[in-house]
N, C-alpha and C positions, 0 to 999 in steps of 0.2 A: 668354453662357457657360452651359452646362447646369448646373442646380442639382439635386443628387441628395439623396435622403433616406437616413438611416442609422438602423436600429433599435437601440435601447438596451435593456438589461435591468437590473433593480434589483440593486444591490449593498448599499445601505444605505437603510433606511426614513427618509423625511423626518419631522421632528417635526410633531405636530398643531398647527395655528394658524389664524389668520384666513384667509379666502379659500377654505377647504376644501382647497386643494392643498398646504398646509403652507408654513412660512416657508422661504426659500432658505437652504441651508447651504453652507459652504465644504468642498468635497470634494477629495480628492487621489488621483492615480493615478501609479504608477511601474512601469517595467520593470526587471528585473535585467539584468545585462550579457550573460547567456547567452540571454535571451529565453525562459526556461523558466517564469517566474512573473510574475504581475502583482499588485501590491499596491494596495489601495484603502482609503480611510478617509473619515470624515465628521465635521464639527464637531458634528453632532447625535447621533453614535453613539460610545460609548466603545470599540467593538470595531474591530479591524483585520482585514481579510480578505486572505488570500494565495491567489490563484487559480492553478491549474495550467493554463498555456497549452497544454500538450500534450493535456490532457484537459478541454476546456472544460465538458463536461457534469457533471463530478465536483464535489461541493460544496467550497467553499473552506475553508481552514484558518482558524479564528477565534482571534484573540488578544484576551483580555479581561483587561487589567491596569490600564487607566486607569479612573478614577472618573467622568470626564466626556468630552465629545467630543474627538476627535483632530483637531488643526488643522494638523499638519505631519508630513511623512514624509521620510526620506532613507535611501538604500541606499549602503553603502560601495562604492568602485570595484571591489573584487574580489568583490562580492556575497556576502559572508559575514556582514555585520552590518547590521541594520535599526534605525534610530533613529526614535522617535516623540515628538512634543510635543503637549501637551494643554491644554485649558482648566483642568485641575486643577493647573497650574503645574509639572508634572514632565516630565523628559526621560528616556525609558527606552531601553535597548538590548536587542536580541534576537539570538539566533543566526538566521542565514538560510541556507536557506529553512525550517529546522525550526521556527522560531518560539519556541524555548526562551528564557524570560526570563533576562536576565543581571544587570542592575543598574539602579537609578535613578542615572543618571550625574550629574544635577544637578537643582536645584529653583530656581524663581523665585518671586517674591511675586505675580506676575500671570500671566495666560495666555501660552502660547507661540504665536508666529505663524510662525516660520521656522526651518528647519534646513538645514545643508549640510555635506557632507564635503569635505575637500580631496582632491587627486588621488591621494595615497598611502593615504588612509583612516586616517591616524594622528591626524587632528585633526577635531573636529566643532565647527562654529559654531552657536550657539543664541541666539535673540533673540525678543522679543515686546513686550508692553506695558510691561515694565520698561525702565529707562533704558539699560542696558548690553548689549553683545554679548559673550557668554562664548565663549572659545576653549578647548575641552576636549581634553585628551590622551586618546585612546581606549585607549592602552596601559595606563595606570594610573589613569585616571579623574580626574586632577588638572586644575585649571583653570590654564591657562598665562597667559591675559590676560583682562581685561575692557575692551572698547573703548567709550568713552563719547563721544557727540557728537550723537546724534539728539535731536530735541525731541518727536517723536511715536512711535507704536508702530512697531517695525521689522517690516516685512512681507515683505521680500525679502533674501536672502543669496546670494552667489555667489563661490566661490573662483576666482581666475585660474588657468587650466590650467597656466600657466608657473610658478606658485608664488610670485609676487611680491606680489600684491595680494589683498585681499578687498573686494568691492563690496557695499554695503548700501543699502537703500532704506526709507523710512518712509511712513506713511499720508499725510503732507503733501506727498509728491512730491519729497523731497530725497534726492539720491544722494551717498554719501561713498565715496571711494577710500581704503582703509587700506593702509599699507605694513606687511607682515607682520613683517619681522625687527626693526623698531623699534616697531611698534604706533602709529605716528603717522598723522595725517590728511594725505593727499597732495592730494586735491581735494575740495571740497564744492560740489555743483551743486544750488542751491536752486530748488524750484518747477518742475522740468522735467517732472514727471509729474502726472497728475490727483490731486486731493485726495479721498481715499476717505471721509473723515469717520469716523463711528462704525459704518458698515455693513461688518462683517468678513466678509460673504459675498463682498465684492469687495475684493481686495487688490492692491497694487502689487507687481509682480515685475520682476526684471531677470535677464539671462543673458549670460554670455560666449560668444563664438563658440568652436567647438572648437579653433581655432588660437590662441586667446587674444589676438587682435589687436583685437577689437571688442567693445564692451559695448552690448547692445540694451536700450532702456528704452521703455516706453509713452509716447507724446507727448501734448501738449495738443490736437492737432488730429486726433484719431481715427487717429493714425498710430503708427509705431514709429521711434524715432530711434536712430542708431548713433553711438557715441562712441569716440574713440581710446583705446587702453589706457594710453598714457603721458602724453599731453597733455590728455586729457579734452575734446578739441575735438569739436564736432559734425561728423561726416563726411557723412552723408546720411540720408534718411528713406524709409520705405516707406509710401506713402499710396495708398489705393485706395478700395474701396467700403464700408468700415466706416462705419455711420451714427452710431455712438456710440463712446465710448472703448474702447480695447483693454484688456482685463482680464487676459489671460494670453498668453504667447508661449513658443515652444519651437523651438530650432535642430534641424535634422536632424543625424544623426551626422557627416556630412562637411562641414557648415557651408554647403552650397550652397543649402539651402532653409530656410524658416521657416514655422511654423504660428502664426497669431494668432487669438485668440477675442475677441469684443467684447461689450459690453452689449447690442448689437443681436441677440444670439443667432446670429451668423454665425461660421463658422470659415473663414479664408482661408489658402491655401497660396501662398507667395511664392517666386519665383526671386530670390534676394538680389542676384546679380550684375547681373541685368537690371532690378531694382527694380520688378517687376510681378507681380501675382497671376496664378497659372496655374490655380487651381481654388478652389471654395468649397463650403460645406455649410451649410444652414439647419437649426436645431434648435428643438424646442419649448421648451426651457429653456436658460438661459445655460450655456455650457461654462466651467467654472471651473478646469479643469486638463487638460493634455495631455502625452503622452509618446511620442516616436518609438520604434519598435521597433528595438533595436540591430542585429538581424539580419533583414533583409527590408524590404518596402516597405509599411509600415502605420503607423497612428497610433492610439494609445489615447486615448479622451476620456471625461470624466465630467462630468455636469452638476450643478446645484445641488440637484436632487431625489435625488441618490445613484444615478443610473442611468449605467451605463458601456457602452461598445461599442468595436469596432475598425473603423476606416476603412481598408479594404484598398485596395491599388493607388492610393495617394495620388498618386504621381508617375507620369505617363504612361510607358508602356514606350518611347516614342520619345526620352525624355529620360534623362539620367544618373541612375543609381540613387542614393537618399539615403544608401546605405552604401558607395558606391564612392569610393575615394580619401580615406579618413578621415585627416585631418592629424595629425601628431605635434606635441606641444607643444615649445617651445624648451628646456625644462628637462628633464633626465633625472633630476632629484632624486627619489629614491624614498622619502625619509624626511622627512615634514613637520616633524619636530622640529628639523631642521637650519636651519629658517628663523628661529630665534630666537637672539639673542645675549645673553640675560639672564645666562647663566653667565659671559660674558666680563666683565660689569660687576660682578656679584656672585658671589662664590665659593660658589655653592650648587649642588652636584652631587648626583645621586641615588645611592642605594645599590643600587637594583634595576637589573638589566641592561637597557639600552636605554631607560630612562625619564628624564624630566627632573624637576627638583625642583618641589615645589608650594609656592611662597612664600606662598600664602594670598591670598584675594581682597582683603584690605585693602591690600595693597602694590601692586596693579596700577596704580593711578592715579599712582604715584610714580616710574614708570620715567624715568630720566634720558635725556639725548640719546644716540642710538646711537653705539657706539664705532667703527663703520665705516659709510661711506655706502653707499646703495643703488647697486649696480653698474648704471649706465646708459651709453648711448652718450654720449660727451663732446660738449659744446657750450659756447658762452660762457655760456649760462644755467646749465649744470651747474656750471661753475666758480664762478658767482655764488652758487649754493647752498652750495657747499663753504666759501665764505668767510663766509657769514652764519651766524647762530645757528640753533638748531633751530626756533624759533618761525616762521622764514621758511617752513618746510615747509607750514604751514597756510594760506599766502596765495599762491595761484598767480598768475602774471603774466597779463597780458592775452593772450588767444588769438592776437592778431596777432603778438606777439613770438615765439611758438612755432611759428607756421605754417611759416615758412621752414625752421626747424630740423627740424620734423617731416618735411617732404618730403625734406630732405637726409639725415635719419636713415634714412628708409625706403629711399632709394637706396643708402646705404652698407651696409645689411644684406646686400645681394645679394653683396657681395664680401668679407665678413668672416665666416668660419666659426669663427674662434677665440674669438669672444666667448662662445659658449655654454659652452665648456670653461673659460673664465676665471670665469664666473659659478658654474659647478659647483664649481670649485676653491675659490672664496671661501666657498661655503656648506658645503662638506664639513667636518665637525667631527670631532675625535678622539673615539673611543669613550669613553663615560663609564665610570668604575670600577664594577665589579660583584663580587658575592660568588658563587663557584661553588655551584650547588645552591639558589639562592634564586629566588623568583618575585616578580613585580611586585606593588605594592600594589593591592588590590581593595577599594574601600569597602564596609564591612559584611560582608566575608568573611574567613575565616581564610586565611593564606598561609604559605608556607615561608620561614623565615629561612635554613634549611640542610637539605639532603637529600643524604645520601651513603650509602656502603656500610655504615656503622655504625648510623645511625639518622636521626632528623629532629627539627628544632626548628620549631614553628609558633607563630604569634602572631595575635591579632585585636585590633583597636583598639576600646576602649570609651571612654566619656566621661571624658577626663582621664588614662587609663592604658591599658595593654595587658595581655593575659593570655597568658602563654607556657607551652607544654607541650613536654616532651622525651620522645621515645619511641625505643626500640631495636628494630631489626628482629628480633634474636635476644634475647628477653626472658630466656633462661637465662644469657646471658653478661653483659649489662649490668645495672647496679643499677636499682632503681625510683627515679626522680627525681621529687620532688613538683613540681607546677606552680608558676609564679612570677608575681607581680604586678609588672609593669614600669611604673615611673613615669618612666623616662628616654626612652622611645620608641625602643627599639632597632630598628635596621633591617637589621643584618647579624649573622651568627653563624657559628660553626664548632664541630664536635663531633668527639671521638675517644674512645678507650676510657677515658681518664683524666679528662676534664672537658670543659667547654664555655666558649666565650668569646663575649661580646656587645659591640656598639659601636653608637653612634648619632652622626649628624652634629651639627654645631653648629646650634642653633635660637635665635639671638639671644645677647645679651651675658650673660643670666642662665642660659641653658640651654647650658652648654658641652658639647663632645663628650666622651663618657665611654667608657672601656674597662673591662669587668668580666669576671673569670674565676671560674668555679664548679667546683671539683674534685668528682668523684663519690665519691672515697674519700680519706680523710685521717686520720691518727692524731691530729691536733691539731684542736681546736675553732676555729671562726671562721677557716677557711682561705680563705674567699672574699675577694677583694680587688678594688679598682677604682682607676682612674687617670683624671684629668681633664686636658684639654688646653686651654690658652689660646692663642688666635691661630692655631690649626690644628684640623683635624678628621680623624677616622679615616675612611679610604676603603676599607680592606680588612683582614681579620684572617685568621690561620692558626694552627694548632696542630701540635705535634710531641711528641717524647718529652722531657719535662722543660722545655719552653719554650713561650712564647706570643709571637706576632708581630703588630704593628700597623703599617700603612703610612699615613701622614698626607698631608694636602694640601700640606705643605711639602716633599714628596718625601723624607721621612725614614722609614727603617726602624727601628722600635724593638723590641728583643728584651727580653723579661722571662722570669724563671724562673717555675716553677709556684708558687713562694711569693710572687711579686710583686717580686722584686729586679730593678731596671733594669740589665740586663747590657750591652747594646750599643745604640748609636745610630749609624746609617750613612746617609749621603746617597746617594740613588739618582740614576740618570742622567736620569730624566724622570718625568712624571706616571704614577702607578700605574694599571694596568688591573685586575689581579686578583692573587691570591696563593694558594698551597696548600702544605701541609706533609705530610711523611711521615718518621717516625722522626727522624733527625738532620738531614734535608734540608729546606730551605725554598726554594721556587721563586717568583720574583716576575716578573710581566710589566709592562713599562713602555712608554710611547710613546718612540720614538727621535726622531721629528720630526713636523711637521704632515703631514696627508694629502697624498698625491701628487696631481698634477693630475687623474688618473683617479678620484680619490676613495678609493683604496686606503689602508688603515691601514698604518702603519709601526711595528712593535713589536719589542721585544727581550726576552729572558728571561735571568734570572740565577739560578743555583743556589748557595745557601750551605750549608755544613756547619756547623751551629750548635755542635755539641760540640767541633769542632776550630777554630772561628773562622776558617774559610777560605772562599774562593770557589771552588767546585768546577768551575763551568762557566758560560759566558755566550755569547750569540750572538743572531742575528736569529730572530724567531719567524715562520715562514712562514704565510701565510693565502691562501686562494683569492681571486683578484681579485674585488673588489666585495663582499667578505664582512666580517663582524665576528666577534670571538672570542665564542663562546657558553659554552664550558666549558673548564676548565683544572684539571689535577690529576695524581695519581700512580695507576698501576695497582696491583693487589694485590702485584705483584712489585717495585714501586718504580720503574717506568719512567715518566718524565714524558710526559704526553699532553695533546693539545689537540683541540678540536672547534669548527669554525667554522659560520657560518650557512648555508653552502652544503652542509653535510652531510658534510664530509670530516674524518675522525679521523686524527690523526698521533701517532706515538710517537717519542721521542728515543732512538736506539740508538747503539752504538759503531761501527756500520758506516761505512765511508768516513771514518774519523777523527772520527765524531760527526755524525750526520745525522738529520733528521726523515723518517720513513718513513710514507707513507699506508697505513693498514691497513683502512680502512672508508670506503666511499662510499655515502651514503644514497640517492643517485640511482639506484644499481644495484639496490636491493632494496625501497625503500619504495613505497607506493602514492601516488597523486596526492592523496588526502585525508588523508594521515598526515604527522606530523612526529615526530622523535625528540628526546626530552629526556634528555640523557646523565646517568647517575648514577655510573658507574665502569666498570672493565674489568679483565680478567686476560689471560693470554697466549693464550687461546682464544676468549673471548667478550666482547661489548660488553653492558653492563647499562644499559638505558634504559627510559624510560616512553614508550609510544606514545600520542601525542595525536592525536585526530581533529580535522580541520579544522572550525572555524577556530581551535581552541585550539592555542596554542604551548607551553603549560606545564600541568602537572597541577593539579588542584584538591584542596584538603585535604578538602573535604566527602565526596568519593568517594575512598576509600583507593586510592592509586595501585598499579597492578599492575606489578611489575618484569618486564621481558621480556629474554630472552637472545638476542642476535643473533650469528651467526657472522660473522667478519671477511670483508669483501669488498673486496679490493684493486682500485683502479681500473686494471685491465689493458686493454690493447688487444685487439681481437677476434683470437683465434688462428687461423692458417690451418690448424691441425689440429683445431680445435674442442675444445681441451683447456683452456679457461680455468679450470675448477674444479681440475684437477690442477696447473696453473701457480700458482694462488692458494695451494694447499696447499704447494707446493714453496717458495715465498717465505716463507710463514709458518713452516715448519719451519726454514728457514735462519736466519730472524731469531731464533727461539727458541733454536736451537743456539748462535748467536753470543753470546747473553746468558748461556747456561749456561757456555760457555768463559770468558767474562769473569769470572763469579763464581768459577769454579775457580781462575783465576789470582790473583784477589784473596784467596781463602781460602788458597791455597798460600803466598802472600807473608806472610800473617798467621800461618802455621803451624797452620791449622785443618785438620780432617779433611775430605777431599773425596770420600769414598767414595760418599755419597749423591748428590753432584753427578755423579760418574762414571756411576752407574747411570742417572740422568736423561738424561745425554748419550747413553748407549748406546741407551736406549729411543727417543730422538728420532732417532738415526742409523738405527735399524731402520725407523722409520716413514718417514723420508726416503727410504731405499732402496726401500721398497715403492712410494712415490709415483714415484720415478724410473723404476722398472721399468714402471709403467703408462704413463708418458710415452714411454718407449722403444717400447712397443707401439703407442701412438698415432702416433709418428713413422714407424714401419715401415709401418703401414697407410696413411699418407699419403705414403709414398715420400720422407720427409725423413731420408735415411740419414746425412747429415753431422751433423744435429742429434742423431740417436741416438748417434752416436759421441762427441759432446761430453757427452752425458748419462752414458754408461757410465763416463767418467773421473771422474764425481762420486760414484760409488758408494763407500760406506765399508767395507762388509763383503765379504770374499772370496767367501762363498757367494752374495752378490747378483750379483757379477760372473759367476760360473759360471751363475747363473740366467739372466742376460741372454744368455749364449751359447746355452743351451738354448732360450730364447725365440726368438731369431732363426733358429736351426736349424729349429725347429718351423714358422716362417713361411717356410721355404725361401729363406733369404737366405744362401747359403754364403760369399759374399765378405765380408759383414758379420760373419758368425761367425768367419771367419779373422782379421779385423781386431780383433774383441773378444778373441780368443785371444792375439793379439800384445800387446794392452794388458795383459792379465792376466800374461803372461810377463814383460813389462817391470817390472811392479810387484812380482812375486815375486822377480825378480832384484835389484831395488833393495833388498829386505829383506836379502838375504844379502851383496850386494856382488859386483862382477864378477870378483874375482881367483880365487876357488876354487869358484865355482858351476858345476856341470855344465851342459852345453848342453842346453836344452830345445827339442825340435823338434816342435811341435804344429801340424800344418798344418790339420787338420780333425778334428772329433770323430768323424766317421764312418769315417776312414781311419787312425787311430792304431793302431800295433801293440802287442802285449802287452809286448814288451821296452821300448818307449818309455814305456809306462804304468808299468812297474816302476821305471824310472829316475826318473820324475816322483815316485813315492812316496818313494824314497830322498831325493830333493831336498827334498821337503816335510818329511821327518823332520829333515834337517839344518837347515832353516830354523827349525823349531819348537824345536830344542835350542839355537839361538843365544841367547846371554845379552844381547847388545846389538844387537838388530835396528834397522835404519834403513830407512825406507820413504818413498817419495815421497808416499804418502797415509797419514799417521800414524794414521788411524782404524783401519787394519788392526791395528796394535799395540794400540790401545785395546781392540779386540775381544778379543784374546788375554788381556789383563789382566782384563777384565771377566768373561770366561767361565770363569776359574778357580774362581769361586764364584758365578756368576750364570747363570740360564737364559736362553736366547735369548728366550723369552716369545712375545709376539705376532708377532714377526718370523719364527717358524718356518714360517709358511705364506705367505711372500711370493709364491712362484711360483704357488701354487694360486689366490691372489687375482688375479694377473695373467691367468692362463689355466688354467682347471680341467683342461684336457687335458694340461698339462705336469706331470710329477711334481715332487715337492718336491726342491729342489736340495740341501738339507742342513739338518738340524735339530740337529746335534751340534756339539761344540766342537772346537777344534784338537787338544786332547789326545786326544779320541776318534779323530780322524783318524790320529794317530800310532799309537795302539794297533791300529786297524784295519789300517793298513799293515803292521805287524809280524805281525799274525795272518794276513793274506792271503798276503803275500810275492809276490803277483802279481795278475793280474786277467784278466777276459775281457770282450770287447766284446759287448754285448747290444742287440738291436733291439726296440723296442716301437712298432709302427706306423711312423711316419715320424720318430720321435725316437730318436737314438742316444745310448746312455749309456756312459760310460767308467767301468767298475767300479773299475779299478785306480787311476785318478787320484784319486777321492774315494769309496772304498768305503762309508764310513759315511754318505755323503750321497745314495746312490742306492737306490731301492726295487726289489728283485727281485720276481718274481711271488709269492714266498712272503709278501711283506709287503703284498699288496693287501688282505688282510683288515683292516678297521678295528680289530678287537680286537688283532691283532698289532701294528699301528702304535702303538696305545696302550701295549702292553707294551714296545715298543721305546723309546718315549719315557720310560717309567718306568725302563728299564734305563740310559738315559743319565744319569739323575739319581743312580745308585748311585755309591759311592766307587770310585775307579779300581782299588783292590786286589782288588775282587771277581773270583773266578776265572772266572766265566762271564758272558757277555753275549749274550742271545738275539738282539739286533740284529746283532752281529758274526757270530754263528754263521749267522744267516740270510744275511748278506751273503756269507760264504765259501761257503756252500752254493750 
């Protein structure tokens, strides 16, 4: 077999030492998932180098945060986070590929030797010369478990791609299978790998195959041994031309090939299925780390002298590519936190969204037996496990007894596809309770306990206490609140104009869960109060007008007055998810049941009216499949709203008897490197903080910038290309329905509705403007039936006349005649059929002067009617509003639709009546290809004398004069 040579270049300088060439160092090399960057490190160099693979000649980005050599590297699966471990006993996290330092996620008492992320990137395993393996939540930096069982330094860590196990290896050659959800030892394989002793330039490593079925471990006979994932049985070995022990191994992305490096300074490439080596490379120094390129046919290598290089075309072109047919793991679990069942045994749940509780390192060795067994394929041996105590888990049976079962199990896998879904269902947990507007715990950093449209509450943990600050966005409205020293350890809060409420979970028998309220203004001294809870803990808090709410772990809703009086205690239907308050209303979200087999959350919402002591509304809370609730609250107008992790914002409206309407879809507007952290909304905009990847929430250190986003309804692609207009149409309709609902409520309460009527008229005018543009789009796309449907939705009479002129200008006489018929029917419906004169309008261009005069008399009769009844009631609203209100922005509806079409009308119905009396008749006038009927609506048509903008302005001023004025230049011009 041909032996090739590969040139390496220096990435890290070796330390000075005996022999002149320097002592060997343990060096690391890693690819990111996109193959854009290569990361290198050395145990003799405290710096980490990030090389740009697209620009190899450019200098690398250097990270200098460790005080001693870097012994371990790991990149999260989504390539957004880099972890490093060092001889200085620390594990640090960085943003990737930028390299910005994030935090010291944990510390050991001895050097770090191994790091590994799980498949979702939510958990980091760290180990070294210390006794235990730490499992660290990357979401909040808390330590979920410490696994103890190794006698020597842990040098290798590997998470099972299917999410069930963690495999670890020490310098004495012992391998341990850990079951993640219970933290117990499943298999212990002693002395199956070489003993490395105290030479840490040589480490024992292990690696799972990409499909998670096989664990590869360096053997005692200069080979690599494969072990079964479930039984830990030896399956086969790769034995070839290595003259000394294998010191590193790496699977290709598709699992078909493997690269192994030995103490003999050779690198061999293996075809795993055929169990034979297909290529090899000889190096000057021992290769201590390798990494397959995720995209392409190459292998990155680095030696003990700190020199690295790329082995291109590793696999011959005649063979299958190493990236072809990459297998999927059996688990679809995207949240590593779901692998733990600590919360099922101990009622310790987090206050921050999406995180798990940090019970402290001292408690990790005390975990009891798991409350549910690991879901495995059933056999007689499995049944024996379920009957025995938990200590049986640490003593595996003889391999012979499992051999037959293993083969049977392998065969049964081919015909049972439902097992994966069963496993997923068992692992899917209900979402933990969270506080809207809060951010996760970040060790050593200030975080938000609450951030809303009023202000923010921040905290930072000190030694034995926390420091809390309250700030208002508008300092002119809110009082200046002094900072507070927190000795309770508050983890949740809420703020409004009147005060703030704080709460903390239970932390042992002596530290009970506490609720505290601090008013901002009070006539009495010592208005602050607190409550303590025995046997339960607060999960969520909310504030409203004159009340404070706390929901506890016993599914109890507790209502207090601002003075601290306990007013109500109500049992809820399920565990709380979150809560929010607005004036008299309190909205609570609870779990309705366990997760569905698909992993979807099942939640319900309930709205309470605190002042009336009633339940205003309840129902199911919709979520996008596969998502979780990220924000919940009220809009500035008091509409209940929700935002899920898939980026969909919904509001609860009275439409269709009370429904959730999606108003915003982040997928339609956001960039790939952005995420939206919702703060609030009103009827026109969403208020959020835009976070750049990989951040999912804002940092307190950099003052967040509030961004306003227009609503973007998830509409289907329109066949007329008018998604923007259709989006505006639905938003206007939703807004109008809410105004009408408020008008009905105000009328029933006997309140004045004048301002609401004005708001409704403005929205109607804006909606008509939008509809006219949609009609134009339909006509241009030859969708005439849709245009006819739209004209029936117009609210104002002048808008209907404008639509007639529009289709006439577009040379659609049949559609114009149909629109005329619709207008005639609506005008007839106002007066009633019994005494209305016949109106015969066949076409605007062919109507006689006599017919026009009859139409004017008919219009006068309609306007003098005291009790009009119309199929579209908004016509009548227009008459009422225009008696003392200008048309405003709707005066130019037609000019906005088509500048070549004159304004259909900018006056009121009363002006139309006066104009009809003044004219007594009319004439038909042509302007280009547009025909105007002066007699039908004389005050709404522009003669040639009105083409001057100054005269138009004067005409508009004339319309605003009292009706008893003797002269009106607009009417004079019209008659002329």
